[in-house]
C-alpha positions as CSV (number, residue, x, y, z in Angstrom):
1,M,-7.5,15.8,-39.5
2,N,-10.7,17.6,-39.2
3,I,-12.0,17.5,-35.5
4,F,-15.3,15.7,-36.5
5,R,-13.8,12.6,-38.1
6,V,-11.4,11.8,-35.2
7,V,-14.4,12.0,-32.5
8,F,-16.1,10.1,-35.5
9,I,-13.6,7.0,-35.8
10,V,-12.9,7.1,-31.9
11,T,-16.7,6.4,-31.7
12,V,-17.1,3.8,-34.4
13,V,-14.0,1.9,-33.0
14,S,-15.5,2.2,-29.9
15,M,-18.4,0.4,-30.3
16,L,-17.0,-2.2,-32.7
17,A,-14.7,-2.9,-29.7
18,V,-17.8,-3.3,-27.1
19,S,-20.0,-5.4,-29.6
20,L,-17.0,-7.8,-30.3
21,A,-16.5,-8.0,-25.7
22,F,-20.2,-8.6,-25.6
23,S,-20.6,-11.7,-28.4
24,M,-18.2,-13.8,-26.6
25,D,-18.5,-14.7,-22.5
26,M,-19.9,-11.7,-20.5
27,I,-17.2,-9.9,-19.1
28,E,-17.1,-9.4,-15.1
29,P,-16.7,-5.7,-14.2
30,E,-14.4,-4.7,-11.9
31,I,-16.4,-2.7,-9.2
32,S,-15.6,0.0,-5.9
33,A,-16.1,2.2,-4.1
34,T,-15.0,5.1,-2.1
35,G,-17.2,7.0,0.7
36,I,-16.6,9.5,3.3
37,G,-18.4,10.3,6.5
38,M,-18.1,13.5,8.1
39,F,-18.8,15.8,11.2
40,S,-18.7,19.9,10.4
41,T,-19.7,22.7,11.9
42,I,-20.2,26.2,10.2
43,N,-19.7,29.2,12.4
44,Y,-20.9,32.8,10.6
45,D,-20.4,36.2,10.9
46,F,-22.0,38.2,9.0
47,E,-25.1,40.4,8.1
48,G,-28.5,38.7,7.1
49,I,-28.9,35.6,9.0
50,D,-30.1,35.5,12.2
51,K,-28.8,32.0,13.4
52,D,-24.8,31.8,14.2
53,S,-23.9,28.4,13.4
54,D,-24.9,25.3,11.4
55,S,-23.9,21.9,12.6
56,G,-24.7,17.7,11.3
57,F,-23.3,14.9,9.9
58,D,-23.1,14.5,6.3
59,F,-21.8,11.0,3.8
60,G,-21.1,10.6,0.4
61,L,-20.8,7.7,-1.8
62,N,-18.6,7.2,-5.1
63,I,-19.5,3.2,-6.6
64,D,-17.5,3.0,-10.0
65,F,-18.0,0.0,-12.5
66,N,-14.7,-1.1,-15.0
67,W,-15.1,-3.8,-17.9
68,I,-11.7,-4.2,-19.2
69,L,-12.8,-5.2,-22.7
70,S,-9.1,-6.1,-24.6
71,E,-6.0,-4.8,-24.3
72,H,-7.0,-1.5,-25.5
73,F,-10.2,-0.8,-24.9
74,E,-12.3,-0.2,-21.1
75,F,-15.4,0.9,-20.4
76,G,-16.5,2.4,-16.9
77,F,-18.8,4.5,-15.4
78,Q,-19.5,5.8,-11.9
79,L,-22.5,6.7,-9.7
80,Q,-22.5,9.3,-6.9
81,T,-25.3,9.4,-3.9
82,G,-25.4,10.5,-0.3
83,P,-27.9,11.4,1.9
84,G,-28.8,15.2,0.0
85,N,-29.2,18.4,1.5
86,G,-25.8,18.9,3.0
87,Q,-23.8,22.1,3.3
88,Y,-21.2,21.0,1.0
89,G,-22.9,19.9,-2.4
90,I,-22.3,16.2,-1.8
91,V,-25.0,14.8,-4.4
92,G,-28.7,13.2,-2.9
93,P,-30.9,12.1,-1.7
94,G,-30.5,9.9,-4.9
95,A,-28.3,8.4,-6.9
96,E,-26.5,10.4,-10.2
97,L,-24.6,8.8,-13.1
98,T,-21.6,10.8,-13.3
99,D,-18.4,9.6,-15.3
100,M,-19.3,7.4,-18.5
101,Y,-16.6,6.5,-21.1
102,F,-14.4,4.4,-23.1
103,N,-10.9,4.4,-23.0
104,W,-8.8,3.8,-25.8
105,Y,-5.2,3.4,-25.7
106,P,-3.7,2.5,-29.0
107,D,0.1,1.0,-29.0
108,Y,1.7,4.4,-30.6
109,Y,3.1,7.5,-29.6
110,R,1.8,6.9,-25.9
111,L,-1.6,8.6,-26.8
112,N,-5.0,7.3,-24.9
113,F,-8.6,8.6,-25.7
114,T,-11.6,9.1,-23.2
115,L,-14.9,9.0,-25.3
116,G,-18.2,9.9,-22.8
117,S,-18.6,12.1,-19.8
118,F,-15.6,12.8,-17.7
119,D,-13.8,15.6,-15.2
120,T,-13.1,18.9,-17.3
121,P,-9.4,19.1,-17.6
122,F,-9.0,22.8,-16.6
123,G,-6.1,23.3,-14.7
124,E,-3.2,20.1,-13.3
125,E,-4.9,20.9,-10.2
126,T,-8.1,18.7,-11.5
127,N,-6.0,16.0,-10.5
128,H,-6.1,16.7,-6.9
129,L,-9.8,17.7,-6.2
130,S,-12.7,16.0,-3.9
131,N,-15.1,14.4,-5.8
132,N,-18.5,13.8,-3.3
133,G,-17.6,10.8,-1.1
134,D,-13.7,10.7,-2.7
135,T,-11.0,13.1,-0.8
136,F,-8.2,10.9,-1.2
137,A,-6.8,12.7,-4.4
138,N,-7.3,16.3,-2.1
139,D,-5.0,17.1,0.2
140,F,-8.0,19.1,2.0
141,I,-11.7,18.2,1.8
142,L,-13.3,21.0,0.4
143,N,-12.0,22.3,-2.8
144,P,-10.2,25.7,-3.6
145,L,-12.5,29.0,-4.7
146,L,-12.0,28.4,-8.3
147,Y,-12.9,24.6,-8.4
148,S,-15.9,25.6,-6.2
149,A,-17.5,28.0,-8.4
150,F,-17.3,25.4,-11.2
151,A,-18.9,22.5,-9.1
152,G,-19.6,23.8,-5.7
153,P,-17.0,22.7,-2.5
154,M,-16.7,18.8,-2.8
155,G,-17.7,18.6,-6.3
156,T,-15.5,18.1,-9.9
157,L,-17.2,19.9,-13.5
158,N,-18.2,17.3,-15.5
159,T,-18.3,17.3,-19.3
160,L,-19.6,15.3,-22.4
161,G,-17.7,14.6,-25.8
162,V,-14.1,13.5,-26.9
163,M,-10.8,14.1,-25.0
164,A,-6.8,13.4,-26.2
165,N,-4.2,12.7,-23.7
166,W,-0.4,12.6,-24.5
167,Q,2.7,12.4,-22.3
168,Y,5.8,12.1,-23.9
169,E,8.9,11.9,-21.6
170,L,9.0,15.9,-20.5
171,F,5.6,17.0,-21.6
172,D,2.2,16.3,-20.8
173,A,-0.9,18.0,-22.9
174,S,-4.5,17.1,-23.3
175,L,-7.2,18.4,-25.4
176,A,-11.1,18.4,-25.0
177,I,-14.0,18.7,-27.1
178,T,-17.3,18.6,-25.5
179,N,-20.9,20.0,-25.3
180,G,-19.9,22.7,-22.9
181,T,-20.5,23.5,-19.2
182,A,-24.1,21.7,-18.8
183,E,-22.4,18.4,-17.5
184,D,-25.0,16.9,-20.3
185,A,-25.8,15.9,-23.8
186,N,-28.2,19.3,-24.2
187,N,-25.9,21.3,-26.9
188,G,-28.7,22.6,-28.9
189,D,-26.8,25.3,-30.3
190,G,-24.6,23.3,-31.9
191,R,-21.2,25.4,-30.0
192,F,-19.0,22.9,-28.7
193,E,-16.4,23.4,-25.4
194,I,-12.3,23.5,-26.0
195,T,-10.5,22.8,-23.5
196,A,-6.4,22.5,-23.8
197,R,-3.8,22.0,-21.4
198,G,0.1,21.6,-21.7
199,G,2.7,20.7,-18.9
200,V,6.7,20.6,-19.0
201,L,7.7,17.9,-16.1
202,L,11.1,18.1,-14.3
203,E,11.3,14.3,-13.5
204,E,9.3,14.2,-10.3
205,K,11.3,17.8,-9.1
206,A,8.7,20.4,-10.9
207,K,5.6,20.7,-13.6
208,F,4.6,23.8,-14.9
209,Y,1.5,23.6,-17.0
210,A,-1.0,26.0,-18.8
211,S,-4.4,25.7,-19.5
212,Y,-7.3,27.5,-22.0
213,M,-11.1,26.6,-21.7
214,M,-13.6,28.2,-24.2
215,S,-17.2,27.0,-24.2
216,D,-20.2,29.6,-25.3
217,D,-23.2,28.5,-23.3
218,S,-25.4,31.6,-24.0
219,Q,-27.2,30.9,-26.8
220,Q,-30.5,30.3,-27.9
221,D,-31.7,27.9,-24.5
222,P,-28.4,28.5,-22.2
223,T,-26.9,25.5,-20.5
224,G,-23.9,25.4,-17.8
225,F,-22.7,28.5,-17.0
226,G,-25.4,30.2,-19.6
227,K,-22.1,32.7,-20.6
228,E,-19.5,33.2,-23.1
229,F,-16.8,31.2,-21.2
230,N,-13.4,31.8,-21.4
231,G,-10.5,31.1,-19.3
232,V,-6.3,30.5,-18.9
233,L,-4.9,29.0,-15.7
234,G,-0.6,28.9,-15.3
235,E,0.2,26.2,-12.4
236,A,3.2,25.2,-10.9
237,R,3.9,22.2,-8.6
238,I,7.1,22.1,-7.3
239,N,8.8,19.1,-5.1
240,M,12.5,19.7,-4.8
241,V,12.7,19.4,-1.2
242,P,12.2,15.7,0.3
243,S,8.9,15.7,2.0
244,L,7.7,19.3,1.2
245,E,5.4,20.0,-1.8
246,L,4.7,23.8,-3.1
247,Y,1.9,25.0,-5.4
248,A,0.5,28.0,-7.1
249,N,-1.7,29.0,-9.4
250,Y,-3.3,32.6,-11.3
251,G,-5.9,32.8,-13.9
252,M,-8.4,34.7,-15.8
253,L,-12.0,33.9,-16.2
254,T,-14.7,35.6,-18.4
255,Y,-18.3,35.4,-17.8
256,G,-19.6,37.2,-20.9
257,D,-23.3,37.7,-20.6
258,G,-23.6,40.1,-23.5
259,D,-24.3,43.2,-21.5
260,G,-21.8,46.3,-21.8
261,T,-22.9,48.1,-18.5
262,T,-21.5,44.8,-16.4
263,H,-18.0,43.7,-15.3
264,D,-17.6,40.0,-16.8
265,N,-14.2,39.0,-15.6
266,V,-12.7,37.7,-12.3
267,S,-9.0,37.0,-11.2
268,V,-8.4,33.7,-9.3
269,M,-5.3,32.5,-7.4
270,Q,-3.8,30.1,-5.3
271,G,-0.9,28.8,-3.4
272,S,-0.5,26.1,-1.3
273,V,2.3,24.0,1.1
274,K,2.4,21.1,2.5
275,Y,4.2,18.1,4.1
276,F,3.9,14.9,4.1
277,N,5.7,11.4,4.9
278,E,4.2,7.4,4.3
279,R,1.4,7.9,6.9
280,M,0.5,11.5,7.4
281,H,0.3,14.9,5.8
282,I,-0.4,18.5,6.9
283,A,-1.2,21.4,4.3
284,G,-2.0,24.9,4.3
285,R,-3.7,26.5,1.4
286,I,-5.4,29.8,0.7
287,S,-7.5,30.5,-2.7
288,M,-8.8,33.9,-3.8
289,W,-11.6,35.4,-5.9
290,I,-11.2,38.7,-7.2
291,P,-14.0,40.1,-9.5
292,E,-13.0,43.0,-11.7
293,A,-15.9,44.7,-10.1
294,D,-15.5,44.2,-6.3
295,N,-17.0,47.2,-4.6
296,G,-19.6,45.3,-3.0
297,T,-22.5,47.4,-4.2
298,G,-24.0,44.8,-6.8
299,A,-24.4,47.3,-9.6
300,F,-22.2,46.9,-12.1
301,I,-21.8,42.8,-12.0
302,A,-24.5,40.3,-13.5
303,A,-26.4,38.6,-10.9
304,D,-25.8,35.4,-12.1
305,F,-22.6,35.8,-11.3
306,P,-20.5,32.8,-9.7
307,N,-20.8,33.0,-5.8
308,P,-17.7,30.4,-4.8
309,G,-18.0,31.3,-1.1
310,I,-19.4,28.6,1.7
311,I,-22.4,30.8,2.6
312,Q,-24.1,30.6,-1.0
313,P,-24.2,26.6,-1.2
314,A,-24.5,26.5,2.5
315,T,-27.2,28.0,3.4
316,G,-29.2,29.4,0.2
317,I,-28.4,33.0,0.9
318,G,-26.8,35.7,-1.5
319,L,-24.7,37.6,-1.3
320,S,-23.7,40.3,-3.3
321,K,-21.1,38.9,-6.1
322,D,-18.9,41.7,-6.8
323,Q,-17.2,40.8,-3.8
324,T,-13.4,39.6,-3.1
325,V,-13.7,36.3,-1.5
326,T,-10.6,34.6,0.3
327,R,-10.2,30.9,1.5
328,L,-7.6,29.9,4.2
329,Q,-7.6,25.9,4.7
330,I,-5.6,24.1,7.0
331,A,-6.1,20.1,6.8
332,S,-4.0,17.2,7.8
333,G,-4.9,13.6,7.4
334,V,-3.5,10.3,9.0
335,S,-3.5,6.7,7.3
336,V,-5.2,4.4,9.0
337,S,-4.6,1.5,6.7
338,D,-3.9,1.0,3.2
339,N,-7.5,2.3,1.8
340,L,-8.6,4.6,4.8
341,M,-7.6,7.7,5.9
342,L,-8.8,10.1,8.9
343,K,-9.3,13.6,8.0
344,A,-9.8,17.1,9.3
345,E,-9.7,20.4,8.2
346,Y,-10.9,24.2,9.3
347,Y,-11.2,27.0,6.6
348,T,-12.8,30.5,7.2
349,D,-14.1,32.1,3.6
350,M,-14.0,36.4,3.8
351,Y,-16.0,38.7,1.7
352,D,-14.3,41.8,1.2
353,G,-17.4,44.2,1.0
354,G,-15.5,46.9,-0.8
355,D,-17.4,50.5,-1.1
356,T,-20.2,48.8,1.2
357,G,-17.1,48.3,4.2
358,V,-19.0,45.2,5.3
359,E,-16.9,42.3,6.0
360,N,-18.7,38.7,5.9
361,T,-17.0,35.9,7.4
362,A,-17.8,32.0,8.0
363,W,-15.6,29.7,9.1
364,G,-16.0,26.1,9.7
365,I,-14.2,22.7,10.9
366,I,-14.8,19.4,9.3
367,A,-14.0,16.1,10.2
368,G,-14.4,12.9,8.4
369,L,-13.4,9.3,7.6
370,N,-12.8,8.8,3.9
371,G,-12.2,4.8,3.1
372,T,-12.1,2.6,-0.4
373,F,-13.3,-0.8,-1.1
């Protein structure tokens, strides 16, 4: 079946479901919220900035609204807000509408469809990220470098389109066709992003995933990444030993800029280990961002190439983009109650200056209280 016919059918069926629901008694929404309050300090050891550290408080809030329209349909959206202008990219000072979707759960083939705005399903790790005021899915507070490059250290990359999910016994798969990496309805060039993810599940002991993403947002009025983006990612999550989880990924990304004199490729990798029980966890993680041109001079890389490290978003001061960045994280979380968790994290971002010989480092400590109600 033609993909555009699928999108059309899903759209029409969703609209009919909403019309039917609202023609009867008004449906009361289910409302929930998740918020985090935190204190952090960042210390700098690099050239180009006079101050040694930044310290302060921050807060993030997500509010979710969900309507069950029928046995097979639901509609929901999320608002995010915060004070704004913080070190970690929390939304604010106004509110932003992020996820907004219809979910359709047919009776057959263990399929479900999502139409609207949702997190780009590039990698199973997407399900384990911090998202503004919600860090419950993440063993840490900050996201690893790959996803920091996509949407900041505490954000997720939204996209607008349609997504199909299928899970059957040992297999799990997702396919999304969307506007691209711009997170809105701007798609003037008529090109679409395609994201595919497939996994093999060995009971609760291990998961192995492969993901592919393609989005050309470089044409006419560039949006989102503003590049001809391609990415592949392989992942493994292992739970062979009780109370111990291991995770690793490796990927290759291309931010094509159409300029043959620049290097557009970057390798990403990540490894983590977590010990946990019913009330607490402690985890360690290393993630790396390795540009193809990593000599630190800035001579062979596009000026708007991503910089996933904490220095750029926290200070606004740019460093040369052709540097390998390594992020080390150690974090712990303790459940105070079923809906309240104390979390703390130490992290360091290390920039390898390559041929310049200049090593830049930023390290920080975050302590936060995350609650849901």
